C-alpha positions, 0 to 999 in steps of 0.5 A: 554530501552527508548520509543524512542528506543523501537519503530522503526520510522514509518511514513506513509506520508514518505511511500505513498509519490510516490503514494499519488504525483500521486494518490491524487493530481488529476486524472491521465491523461497518463499511465507511461511509463515501470512501475516498481515495484523497484520504486513503489510497486503499479505497482508489485505483487506476482504472483502464477499463471501459463499461459494458452493459451486462452486468460483470460477474466477479468472484472473490479471487477475481476482485482481489486479483484485480485489486493487486493489479490496479489498486492505487496504494499498491501502485504507490508502494511500488512507485515508491519501491522504484525511487529507493531503488535509484536511490540505492544505485546513487549511493553505489556511484560514491564507490565506483570509479567515475570514467568521462571523455571530453574533446574540443576543437576550435580556433584560439586567438593568441596575443604574444605580447601578453606572453612576453614576446618583445617585437623590437627584439624579435625584429633584430633576430629575425632576418630582413623582410621576415616579420611575426605578428603579435596576434597569432590564430591556431586551430587545435584540436584535444581530446582526452578520458579522465578518470575519478575514484574515491578507492577507499571512503568508509562512509560512502561504503556504509551509506551504500550499505544503508541503501541495500538495507533501506531498498529490502525495507521497500520490498518488504512494504510492498509486500505489506501493502499487497496484504492490505488491498487484499484486506481491504478489497476482501471486506469491500467484497464482504460488505457487498454480501452483507448488503445483498443479503440484508436487501433479499431478506428486505424483499421477502419480508416486503412479499409477506408483508403485501400478502398480509395487506391483501388479506387485511383489505379483503377481511375488511371490506367482508366486514371480518376485520377492523379498519385499524387491522387494515392500517396496521398492515398497510403501514407496515407495507409501506415501512418495509418498502422504505426498508427495500429502497434503503437496503438496495441503495446501500447495496448499489454504494457498497458495489461502487465502493468495491469497484473503486478499489479493483479499478472498474468504472463506477458505472459497471453493474457487478454480479458478485458470484461468491456466496456469504462465506462460513467455515470453522476455523481451528485457531493457533495457540497464542505463542505459535501465532506470535512467533509466525507473526514475527517470521511472516509479518512483513511490516515488521520485516519492513521496520527491521531492515529500515532499522538496520539501515538507519544504523548504518547511515549512523556509522557512514555518519561517524566514518566522516572523520576519517581520511579518504584515499582519492586516485585519478587522472587523465590521458589525451591527445593535443596539438594543432588541427590536421597537424602533430598531435601529442599524448598528454597524462596525469595520474594522481593519488591523494588523502583527504581528511578534515581538519576542522568541521567539527559543528557538522560533524557532529551535526551528522552523528546526532541526526543519525542517531536520533533516526536510529533510536526513532526506528528502534523505539517503532520496532520495540512498539510494533512487537508489543502491537503484533501480540495485542493485535493476535489478542484482539483477533483471537477474541473478535473470532470467538466472539463473532462465532458465538454471535453467529451461532446465537443469531442463526438460532434467533432467525429460526425461532422468529421465523416460527414465531412469524409463521404462527402468528401469521396463520393464527391471523389468516384463520381470524384467531388474531388480528395483524399486531402478533403479526407486526410484532414477529415480523420486527423480531425476524428483521431484527433477527436476520439483520444480526446475523448478517452483522454477525456473519460479516463480523466474522469473516472480517475477523478471519481476515483481520487475523490472517493479515495480523499473521502476515499470510493474508494475501496466500491463504484468505480462502483457507480462513473464509472458507475452511481448509483445502481452499488455499488461494493460488500464489499469484505472485513470488513469495515476499523477498528473502534476503 
């Protein structure tokens, strides 16, 4: 079996393409519509708990801890690692001696005639009355141990070294998937917080509309306000009711999406305990961020070791032309059952080398060389992609930070405008139209603030992911220095 057929093709880029396009290209701006694990395993999980009647309190740390335990994408990556480790053991057997034992016992029926025995000659030589049957039955027992060993096979050695590099690559891939799970779960948690804030704002405005409708109705009955004012207030109230219903529905769907990622039954009610995070973030310089990403990005390490594995497989393919030194033999006993046994052994050594297998040898080298070129191209592309992703993250964070500041100012101004319009309406100075207009402005300002906070926090998570430190420093990036998440698992493998 050639090195190119001993290992199945294993491309991290293809495995991660859907989630990398979403997660590493910048920040996630909006939640997916009805996310499903059929197209993205990060949206699925293994659920092994039963729903309770009481709401489950859930912090961001708890959600991420559960995601790292139950998320489907991570489980798939861990099982893939086991498979690659098994392939490494298979390749190791190619450079180790193989010892087998065998034994048998039974009866044999032997035809002496078939072995050249002539009954007439035997009758002349044997004493009178003594005969030999031409068919003999023999009870036999045989046992032996066999040794087979490729003492020196450079192709097998290089194949095993390639398998070791592939295993290291798979280990880094698992670490990379852990970071993507943190990103996916963290984004889902932030999405729930954003939807909850939207619902709270909508409910607060609904209470204001209810009071405005009550006053408009009383003024209309007293004859101090036109029927148009009451109709306008009622339309605004009912529109806000629709907004509350839509916001509540979006919140419940966001909770279901979060529960699906962290192994919680969809019917389980959730109560998020963390507030919407906001903290100033001191950015690294681009050069510092780039060097840190090249050092800590697990997907970059994954591709580096996969490239080394491809180079070793190419070396193994070239070494197929070289002779191999083989040794072996056996030792055992054989004889008639319950009778005498005699020891037997064989010891041998051989040198095998191909005389003419040119098409196969050239084909193996060409396939392995193409894999090397492909891996090197992907590695070079990833270096450029890391630089672009870091630049995008810096731009996203700066823009989102400015949007938060402007949005907060707009909310304050819109609140003052609504308060002023409401007081004028209550005093009978103005009708409900300015109130409705001011309320619409406040709704828009609040929605923009919620969205800008969501964008800022997801941009921070995206930067931490692009640096390769998200799993251990997500809390510091969301809540500020001094809130680093405790390490819950060993750091990425170092070989």
